[in-house]
Backbone as CSV, one residue per row, in Angstrom:
resi,resn,N_x,N_y,N_z,CA_x,CA_y,CA_z,C_x,C_y,C_z
1,MET,0.922,-0.889,-0.240,0.198,-0.370,-0.180,1.328,1.349,0.396
2,LYS,0.580,2.133,-1.249,1.766,3.251,-1.299,0.913,4.692,-0.702
3,LEU,1.474,5.268,0.084,0.674,6.582,1.124,0.813,7.484,0.425
4,LEU,0.268,8.185,0.266,0.036,9.750,-0.069,0.228,11.111,0.947
5,ARG,1.334,12.051,0.828,0.931,12.923,1.466,0.551,14.011,0.823
6,PHE,0.194,15.343,1.482,-0.165,16.044,0.808,0.683,16.950,-0.182
7,ARG,1.602,16.880,0.134,2.983,17.183,-1.597,2.014,16.456,-2.558
8,ASP,2.149,15.025,-2.319,1.554,14.307,-3.315,0.109,14.734,-3.961
9,LEU,-1.127,15.051,-3.261,-2.258,15.823,-3.330,-2.145,16.228,-4.449
10,GLN,-1.231,17.699,-3.857,-1.219,18.699,-4.808,-0.611,18.506,-6.345
11,ALA,0.151,17.473,-6.112,1.290,17.480,-7.456,0.021,16.420,-8.151
12,ARG,-0.804,15.570,-8.272,-1.568,15.062,-9.039,-2.961,16.327,-8.789
13,GLY,-2.564,17.232,-8.549,-4.609,18.014,-8.970,-5.245,17.739,-8.225
14,VAL,-5.370,17.164,-6.901,-6.480,16.793,-6.364,-7.377,18.065,-5.234
15,ILE,-5.990,18.652,-5.125,-6.153,19.884,-3.919,-5.103,20.926,-4.066
16,ASN,-5.662,22.246,-3.542,-4.651,22.998,-3.665,-3.867,23.858,-2.657
17,SER,-4.502,23.467,-1.361,-4.504,23.708,-0.479,-5.123,23.697,1.121
18,TRP,-4.943,23.507,2.485,-5.450,23.156,3.316,-6.896,23.271,3.175
19,PRO,-7.490,24.564,3.461,-8.483,24.906,3.800,-9.294,24.386,2.204
20,MET,-8.768,23.701,1.410,-9.676,23.139,0.547,-9.531,21.739,0.605
21,LEU,-8.240,21.461,1.557,-8.578,19.723,1.633,-9.915,19.549,2.616
22,LYS,-9.868,20.795,3.902,-11.027,20.133,4.736,-12.108,20.174,3.813
23,ARG,-12.161,21.499,2.736,-13.691,21.357,2.726,-14.485,19.973,1.408
24,ARG,-13.101,19.683,0.944,-13.501,18.131,0.293,-13.284,16.830,1.351
25,ILE,-13.008,17.412,2.463,-13.248,15.781,3.442,-14.493,16.297,3.879
26,GLU,-15.335,17.568,4.030,-16.102,18.070,4.817,-17.710,18.022,3.583
27,ARG,-16.714,18.771,2.886,-18.867,18.669,1.271,-18.579,17.075,0.822
28,ASP,-17.724,16.343,0.473,-17.222,15.825,-1.122,-16.610,14.621,-0.921
29,GLY,-16.971,14.402,0.348,-16.745,12.608,1.053,-15.279,12.576,0.700
30,PHE,-14.049,13.548,0.426,-12.723,12.871,0.302,-12.018,12.395,1.792
31,PRO,-11.305,11.099,1.570,-11.241,10.128,2.754,-10.221,11.176,4.051
32,ARG,-10.690,10.654,4.893,-9.714,11.508,6.019,-8.336,11.219,6.437
33,GLY,-8.063,10.113,5.917,-6.826,10.128,5.827,-6.280,9.553,7.156
34,ARG,-4.768,9.251,7.347,-4.611,8.623,8.739,-3.516,9.319,9.292
35,MET,-3.539,9.534,10.504,-2.343,9.992,11.253,-1.336,9.450,11.268
36,ILE,0.116,9.833,10.501,1.355,8.871,10.782,2.460,9.395,11.587
37,GLY,2.049,10.383,11.741,2.640,11.511,13.559,2.220,12.349,14.002
38,PRO,3.089,13.014,14.989,2.056,14.163,15.180,1.400,14.942,14.702
39,ASN,1.805,15.980,13.538,1.324,16.402,12.758,1.194,16.193,11.122
40,SER,1.398,14.396,10.935,1.401,13.829,9.901,0.069,13.276,9.039
41,ARG,-0.311,13.513,8.485,-1.036,12.637,7.481,-0.688,12.080,6.434
42,ALA,-1.767,11.200,6.007,-1.402,10.864,4.385,-2.372,9.639,4.336
43,TRP,-2.868,9.677,2.914,-3.881,8.501,3.055,-3.262,7.683,1.078
44,SER,-3.944,6.891,1.718,-3.684,5.609,0.804,-3.873,5.603,-0.594
45,GLU,-2.836,5.422,-1.300,-3.121,5.939,-3.204,-4.238,4.924,-3.477
46,ASP,-4.424,3.806,-2.984,-6.402,3.019,-3.504,-7.068,3.891,-2.877
47,GLU,-7.720,4.614,-1.816,-8.648,5.325,-1.548,-8.478,6.753,-2.403
48,VAL,-7.673,7.480,-2.324,-7.695,8.578,-3.200,-8.241,8.379,-4.861
49,GLU,-7.729,6.658,-5.025,-8.030,6.243,-6.545,-9.737,6.430,-7.089
50,ARG,-9.934,5.358,-5.765,-12.013,5.506,-5.441,-12.766,6.581,-5.306
51,TRP,-12.162,7.782,-4.710,-12.770,8.910,-4.733,-13.106,9.428,-5.977
52,LEU,-11.443,9.839,-6.796,-11.519,10.555,-7.905,-12.415,9.683,-8.535
53,LYS,-11.994,7.886,-8.919,-13.149,7.472,-9.929,-14.822,7.822,-9.585
54,SER,-15.266,8.193,-8.332,-16.489,8.456,-7.839,-17.006,9.156,-8.269
55,ARG,-15.859,10.373,-8.864,-16.271,11.868,-8.706,-17.222,11.928,-9.879
56,PRO,-17.847,13.251,-10.343,-18.837,13.343,-11.773,-17.557,13.830,-12.538
57,VAL,-18.076,13.120,-13.975,-17.115,13.439,-14.931,-17.536,14.807,-15.269
58,ALA,-18.273,15.582,-15.622,-19.310,16.708,-16.235,-20.014,17.747,-15.459
59,GLY,-20.176,18.484,-15.187,-21.291,19.209,-14.064,-22.350,19.721,-14.900
60,PRO,-23.237,19.943,-14.549,-24.842,19.946,-15.189,-24.913,21.361,-16.789
61,ALA,-25.658,21.208,-17.107,-25.618,21.498,-18.687,-25.988,22.823,-18.229
62,LEU,-25.125,23.918,-19.445,-24.822,24.953,-19.067,-26.161,25.979,-19.307
63,ARG,-26.499,26.949,-18.497,-27.815,27.565,-19.151,-27.691,29.046,-19.215
64,GLY,-28.533,29.929,-19.902,-28.772,30.883,-19.732,-27.596,31.466,-20.630
65,ALA,-26.774,32.818,-19.864,-25.179,33.686,-20.239,-23.841,32.952,-20.937
66,ALA,-24.226,31.356,-20.042,-22.931,30.604,-19.693,-23.311,29.241,-21.154
67,LYS,-24.497,29.607,-21.638,-24.183,29.117,-23.098,-24.131,29.462,-23.969
68,THR,-25.061,30.434,-23.707,-24.670,31.665,-25.407,-23.423,31.762,-25.284
69,ARG,-22.441,31.815,-24.437,-21.086,32.298,-24.904,-20.131,30.750,-24.866
70,ALA,-20.677,29.724,-24.113,-19.785,28.476,-24.662,-20.062,28.042,-26.635
71,ARG,-21.296,28.826,-27.200,-22.155,28.297,-28.236,-21.190,29.289,-28.614
72,ALA,-20.224,30.774,-28.516,-20.516,31.631,-29.464,-17.922,30.944,-29.445
73,LYS,-18.374,30.528,-28.147,-16.104,30.184,-28.166,-16.782,28.708,-29.128
74,ALA,-17.077,27.890,-29.779,-17.857,26.880,-30.182,-17.131,27.209,-31.738
75,CYS,-18.158,28.309,-31.869,-18.418,28.509,-33.128,-17.218,29.229,-33.907
76,LYS,-16.699,30.065,-32.802,-15.340,31.090,-33.191,-14.297,29.949,-33.450
77,SER,-13.978,28.976,-32.814,-12.583,27.799,-32.992,-13.526,27.216,-34.132
78,ALA,-14.340,26.438,-34.310,-14.431,26.045,-35.904,-14.801,26.865,-37.205
79,ALA,-14.466,28.518,-36.990,-14.230,28.842,-38.151,-13.168,29.136,-38.368
80,ALA,-12.715,29.331,-36.689,-10.422,29.051,-37.346,-10.180,27.914,-37.800
81,THR,-10.826,27.286,-37.726,-10.185,25.696,-38.365,-10.477,25.316,-39.795
82,ILE,-11.197,25.733,-40.378,-12.088,26.410,-41.524,-10.797,27.264,-42.787
């Protein structure tokens, strides 16, 4: 079992900061990890991978102004390739 430290989670793009980690644990069900020392926490690679696979791949459908901007952006990029 490989253990991941905070900096490993940052390198994988799972979190950016300690407050973000706390929010992920409280709101998104991110594993709490385990204490490996008085001020050291680590997560097993398996539990982090399971959590990542359980996350949604895409967000909700765009509505309103966001939908209009996304459509205009797609049209511009299609026109640039022609």
